[in-house]
C-alpha positions in Angstrom: 4.3 -35.5 19.2 6.4 -32.9 17.4 4.9 -32.0 14.0 8.2 -32.6 12.2 8.6 -36.1 13.9 5.0 -37.0 13.0 5.5 -35.9 9.4 8.7 -38.1 9.2 6.8 -41.1 10.6 4.0 -40.6 8.1 6.5 -40.4 5.2 8.2 -43.6 6.4 4.9 -45.4 6.7 3.9 -44.1 3.3 7.1 -45.5 1.8 6.4 -48.9 3.3 2.8 -48.9 2.1 3.8 -47.8 -1.4 6.1 -50.8 -1.6 3.2 -53.1 -0.6 1.0 -51.3 -3.2 3.6 -52.1 -5.9 3.7 -55.7 -4.9 -0.1 -56.0 -4.9 -0.4 -54.2 -8.3 2.2 -56.6 -9.8 0.3 -59.6 -8.5 -3.0 -58.1 -9.9 -1.3 -57.5 -13.2 -0.2 -61.1 -13.4 -3.9 -62.2 -13.1 -5.2 -59.3 -15.3 -7.2 -57.5 -12.6 -5.1 -54.4 -11.9 -6.5 -52.6 -14.9 -10.0 -52.8 -13.4 -8.9 -51.2 -10.1 -8.2 -47.5 -10.2 -5.0 -46.5 -8.5 -6.8 -44.1 -6.1 -9.2 -46.9 -5.0 -6.4 -49.4 -4.6 -4.4 -46.9 -2.3 -7.4 -46.2 -0.2 -8.2 -49.9 0.2 -4.6 -50.7 1.2 -4.5 -47.8 3.8 -7.8 -48.9 5.3 -6.6 -52.5 5.6 -3.1 -51.7 7.1 -3.8 -48.6 9.3 -7.3 -49.2 10.6 -6.3 -48.1 14.1 -5.3 -44.6 12.8 -7.8 -41.7 12.8 -9.5 -40.8 9.6 -7.5 -37.6 9.0 -4.2 -39.4 9.3 -5.4 -42.1 6.9 -6.5 -39.5 4.4 -3.1 -37.9 4.7 -1.4 -41.3 4.0 -3.5 -41.7 0.9 -2.4 -38.3 -0.3 1.3 -39.1 0.3 1.2 -42.5 -1.5 -0.8 -41.1 -4.4 1.7 -38.2 -4.6 4.6 -40.5 -4.9 2.8 -43.1 -7.1 1.5 -40.8 -9.8 2.6 -37.2 -8.9 5.9 -35.5 -8.4 6.6 -36.8 -4.9 7.9 -34.2 -2.4 7.8 -31.5 -5.0 4.0 -31.5 -5.0 3.8 -29.4 -1.9 6.3 -26.8 -3.4 4.4 -26.6 -6.7 1.2 -26.0 -4.7 2.6 -22.8 -3.4 1.7 -19.9 -5.8 4.6 -17.9 -4.5 7.2 -20.3 -5.9 8.5 -18.8 -9.2 11.1 -21.4 -9.9 11.9 -24.8 -8.5 15.5 -26.1 -8.6 16.5 -29.7 -7.7 20.3 -30.3 -7.4 20.2 -34.0 -6.7 17.8 -36.0 -4.4 18.6 -34.1 -1.2 19.1 -30.5 -2.3 15.9 -28.7 -3.4 15.8 -24.9 -3.8 13.0 -22.5 -4.8 12.8 -18.9 -5.8 10.2 -16.7 -4.1 9.8 -13.0 -4.8 13.2 -13.0 -6.6 15.1 -14.7 -3.7 16.5 -18.2 -3.9 16.2 -20.3 -0.7 16.9 -23.9 0.2 13.9 -26.0 1.4 13.7 -28.9 3.7 12.2 -31.1 0.9 14.2 -34.2 -0.2 13.7 -37.3 -2.2 14.3 -40.7 -0.5 16.7 -41.8 -3.3 18.1 -40.8 -6.6 15.7 -43.3 -8.2 12.6 -41.6 -6.7 13.8 -38.4 -8.3 14.3 -40.1 -11.6 10.8 -41.6 -11.4 9.4 -38.1 -10.8 11.3 -36.8 -13.8 9.9 -39.6 -15.9 6.4 -38.7 -14.9 7.0 -35.1 -15.9 8.4 -35.9 -19.3 6.4 -38.9 -20.4 3.2 -36.9 -21.2 5.3 -34.5 -23.2 6.7 -37.3 -25.3 10.2 -36.7 -24.1 12.6 -38.9 -22.1 16.1 -38.9 -20.7 18.6 -41.7 -20.6 22.3 -42.3 -20.9 22.2 -41.7 -24.6 20.1 -38.5 -24.3 20.8 -37.2 -20.8 19.3 -33.7 -21.3 15.8 -32.5 -22.0 14.1 -29.1 -22.3 10.3 -28.8 -22.6 7.2 -26.9 -21.8 4.5 -28.1 -19.4 0.8 -27.9 -20.1 0.5 -24.8 -17.9 3.3 -23.0 -19.8 6.0 -23.6 -17.2 9.4 -24.6 -18.6 11.2 -27.7 -17.4 14.9 -28.6 -17.9 16.4 -31.9 -16.9 20.1 -33.1 -16.9 20.9 -36.5 -15.5 24.1 -38.4 -14.9 26.7 -38.8 -16.3 26.4 -35.2 -17.3 25.0 -34.1 -13.9 27.8 -35.2 -11.5 25.9 -34.9 -8.2 22.7 -36.6 -9.3 19.8 -35.7 -11.5 19.2 -31.9 -11.9 15.6 -30.6 -12.5 14.5 -27.0 -13.0 10.9 -25.9 -13.3 10.4 -22.2 -14.2 6.8 -21.3 -13.5 4.7 -18.5 -15.1 1.7 -16.8 -13.6 -1.7 -17.3 -15.3 -1.9 -13.5 -15.9 1.2 -11.4 -16.5 1.3 -7.9 -15.1 0.5 -5.0 -17.5 2.3 -1.7 -17.8 0.3 -0.1 -14.9 1.0 -3.0 -12.6 4.8 -2.7 -13.4 4.5 1.0 -12.4 3.0 -0.1 -9.1 5.7 -2.7 -8.6 8.4 -0.2 -9.3 9.7 -1.9 -12.5 8.7 1.2 -14.5 8.3 4.8 -13.6 5.2 6.7 -14.9 7.4 8.7 -17.3 9.2 5.6 -18.6 5.8 3.9 -19.1 4.7 6.8 -21.3 8.0 6.9 -23.1 7.8 3.2 -24.0 4.1 3.5 -25.1 5.0 6.3 -27.5 7.9 4.2 -28.9 5.8 1.1 -29.5 2.9 3.1 -31.0 5.4 4.9 -33.3 6.6 1.4 -34.5 10.1 1.8 -33.2 11.9 -1.5 -32.8 12.6 -2.2 -29.1 15.1 -4.6 -27.7 14.8 -5.6 -24.0 18.1 -6.7 -22.4 19.0 -8.0 -19.0 20.3 -11.1 -17.2 18.6 -14.3 -16.2 15.5 -13.7 -14.2 15.6 -9.9 -14.6 12.0 -9.8 -15.9 12.7 -9.4 -19.7 9.8 -11.5 -20.9 7.5 -9.9 -18.3 8.4 -6.4 -19.6 8.1 -7.5 -23.2 4.6 -8.9 -22.6 3.7 -5.6 -20.9 4.9 -3.2 -23.6 3.2 -5.3 -26.2 -0.1 -3.9 -24.9 0.7 -0.7 -26.7 0.5 -2.4 -30.1 -2.6 -1.3 -32.0 -5.3 -4.0 -31.7 -6.0 -3.7 -35.4 -2.5 -5.1 -36.2 -1.7 -8.7 -37.0 1.0 -9.9 -34.5 3.1 -13.0 -34.9 4.9 -14.2 -31.8 7.9 -16.6 -31.9 9.3 -18.3 -28.9 11.3 -21.3 -27.7 8.6 -21.9 -25.1 5.3 -20.1 -25.3 5.3 -17.6 -22.4 3.8 -14.4 -23.9 0.2 -13.7 -23.3 -0.7 -10.9 -25.7 -4.1 -9.4 -25.3 -4.6 -8.3 -29.0 -7.3 -10.1 -30.9 -5.2 -10.9 -33.9 -2.2 -12.9 -32.7 -0.5 -16.0 -34.2 1.7 -17.8 -31.7 4.5 -19.9 -33.0 6.7 -22.1 -30.8 10.0 -23.9 -31.8 10.3 -27.7 -31.5 13.3 -29.8 -30.5 14.4 -32.9 -32.3 12.6 -36.1 -31.3 14.4 -39.1 -29.9 15.5 -40.1 -33.4 17.1 -36.7 -33.9 14.5 -35.6 -36.4 11.7 -33.0 -36.6 13.6 -30.0 -35.1 12.1 -26.6 -35.9 14.3 -23.6 -34.8 13.5 -20.0 -34.1 15.2 -19.1 -37.3 12.9 -21.5 -39.3 9.9 -19.9 -37.6 11.1 -16.3 -38.2 11.6 -17.0 -41.9 8.1 -18.5 -42.1 6.6 -15.6 -40.2 7.7 -13.2 -42.8 5.5 -14.9 -45.2 2.5 -14.6 -42.9 1.8 -10.9 -43.6 2.7 -9.7 -40.1 2.3 -6.2 -39.0 4.4 -6.9 -35.9 6.9 -9.6 -35.0 7.5 -10.4 -31.4 10.4 -12.8 -30.6 10.6 -14.1 -27.1 14.4 -14.1 -27.1 17.1 -13.8 -29.8 19.9 -16.3 -28.9 21.2 -17.6 -32.2 21.7 -17.0 -35.9 18.1 -15.9 -36.2 19.5 -12.5 -35.2 20.6 -11.9 -38.9 17.1 -12.7 -40.1 15.7 -10.3 -37.6 18.0 -7.5 -38.7 17.1 -8.3 -42.4 13.4 -8.1 -41.6 13.8 -4.8 -39.7 15.5 -3.3 -42.7 12.9 -4.6 -45.2 9.7 -3.1 -44.1 9.0 -5.0 -40.9 9.8 -2.3 -38.4 8.4 -2.1 -34.9 9.6 -5.6 -33.8 9.9 -6.4 -30.1 12.4 -8.9 -28.6 14.7 -9.7 -25.7 18.4 -10.6 -25.5 20.7 -11.7 -22.6 23.2 -8.9 -22.0 24.8 -6.9 -19.2 24.1 -3.4 -20.7 22.5 -1.7 -23.7 26.0 -1.5 -25.4 26.5 -5.2 -24.7 23.1 -6.0 -26.2 24.1 -4.5 -29.5 27.4 -6.4 -29.4 25.6 -9.6 -28.7 23.1 -9.1 -31.6 26.0 -8.5 -33.9 27.8 -11.5 -32.7 24.8 -13.7 -33.0 24.2 -12.4 -36.6 27.8 -13.5 -37.5 26.9 -17.0 -36.3 24.4 -17.3 -39.2 27.3 -18.4 -41.5 26.6 -15.9 -44.2 29.8 -14.2 -45.5 28.6 -10.7 -44.8 31.3 -8.1 -43.7 31.0 -6.7 -40.3 30.3 -3.3 -41.6 27.1 -4.6 -43.4 25.8 -6.2 -40.3 26.6 -3.2 -38.2 24.8 -1.0 -40.8 21.7 -3.1 -40.5 21.9 -3.1 -36.7 22.1 0.7 -36.6 19.2 1.1 -38.9 17.0 -1.7 -37.6 17.1 -1.4 -33.7 15.8 1.9 -32.3 15.7 1.5 -28.5 17.3 -0.8 -25.9 15.6 -1.2 -22.5 17.9 -2.8 -19.8 16.6 -4.5 -16.7 18.3 -5.8 -13.6 17.3 -7.7 -10.5 18.0 -5.8 -7.3 19.4 -7.2 -4.1 15.9 -7.4 -2.6 14.7 -9.6 -5.5 12.7 -6.8 -7.3 13.2 -6.2 -11.0 13.8 -2.7 -12.3 14.4 -0.9 -15.6 17.8 0.6 -14.9 18.7 2.1 -18.3 17.1 3.0 -21.6 19.2 4.0 -24.6 18.6 5.0 -28.2 20.7 3.4 -30.9 22.8 5.9 -32.8 25.1 5.6 -35.9 28.2 7.7 -36.5 31.4 7.3 -38.5 30.8 3.6 -39.2 30.2 2.7 -35.7 27.0 1.8 -33.8 26.5 3.1 -30.2 23.9 4.2 -27.7 22.6 7.6 -26.4 21.3 7.3 -22.8 17.8 8.6 -22.4 17.0 7.1 -19.0 19.0 5.8 -16.0 17.6 4.7 -12.7 18.5 7.0 -9.9 19.0 10.1 -12.1 17.2 13.3 -11.2 15.7 13.4 -14.6 14.1 10.7 -16.6 15.5 12.0 -19.8 19.1 12.7 -18.9 21.6 13.5 -21.5 24.7 11.4 -22.2 26.2 9.6 -25.1 28.4 6.5 -25.2 29.4 4.6 -28.2 29.8 0.8 -28.4 32.3 0.2 -31.1 32.2 -3.2 -32.7 
C-alpha cells in the first residue's frame, strides 16, 4: 500500500477512535471513574480492543496519533519535532507553512476542521493563563521553551484561526559562529567588539526575520563579565553569557484588562537597579524617549534593536517613537539627544537564499542641527571601512 494512503487511513481510523475515546471518557466521568484512568492508558486500552488484528507497530502508531490529537497539538506535532523548523505559520485549518533555513514553504499538514485547530490553540494557551474568544480574539505569549506564539481568531481572522509559533534554538550562535555563517566578516567582528568594549551605544536595525536579536545576543558577548547587565524584552529571547545579568520581561494585561507591564515601565525601573549596561530586545514604542534620556544621563553603552529599512530609517524611527511618548519636547531636543546618545547603527538583511547578512554599518553624526550617518561598512565594498557620508534629516 502506498505510504501516503496508509497514513491517511491511519489518520481516519485515529479520528474514529478518538471520538469513541471521548464518549468513553464522558461515560466514565458520569460515574466518577475517568480521573482514576490516565489518558495514555485509556487510549492504549481502546486501541487494543478495537484494532487487535493490526500489527503491534501499527497499533503503537495509532496510540501516538490519538494522544497527539487528544493532549498535544495535533498535526503540528510532527513539524515541531523537526529542529530545522524556525517558524510555524497556520493560516486556517488547511494551510500550514514553515520556515526552514530562512525559506518559507507550504507543508502537506492540515487540520480536519477549524474546531480541531481551535482545540490545539486552546491547549497551547491554557498552561500560559491566556485564552482567546470573541471578546478577546488575539493573544501573544511566550512558551516554556522561549518560543513566541501569536494567535488571531475569527472574526478578526477572516479565513479561519491564525497561529504563529516562532522558535528559538537552545543555544544562540556567538560572534565566531556568525563569521562562519557569513553574517559577519572577520573585520566587522573586530570592529563591533571594539565598539562594545568602548561602551559605544549600538542600535541593530533590519526587517522581520533578518537576525537582529541573534546579532544583538552575539555582540553582547563583548560586554565585560564584571559589568551588571539588565535585559528588557517583550518575550525573553536573549541568552547572555555574563554572570551578572538581570532579565526583565514585559507582561500583557490579563483577561480583566489589568496587570499590564510595558517595556517603558521596565526601562524606567531598570534605571533604579544600578545597571552598567542596558540591553533592550527591541524598541517599538514610547520607551524610545526613556532610552534616549538614559543614554544622555550616564547610561552609555546600551544595545538594542529596531525595525527599519536602513541606518537612516532607524534614526528616523527612533525619533518618531520618542515623539509618541506624549511629552511636549521640541523635535530639536529629541534630535539632539538622538545624536548624542546613539553611536553606531548596524543594519541586517535577509538574502534571497535565506541567509542573514550585515549589509551596512554607519556611525551617527551631528551637524548644523541635523542628525545623519557616516557609512563605515557596506557589504560588497572592496574595503570594510569605506568612506562616505549621508545625512538623514528629520
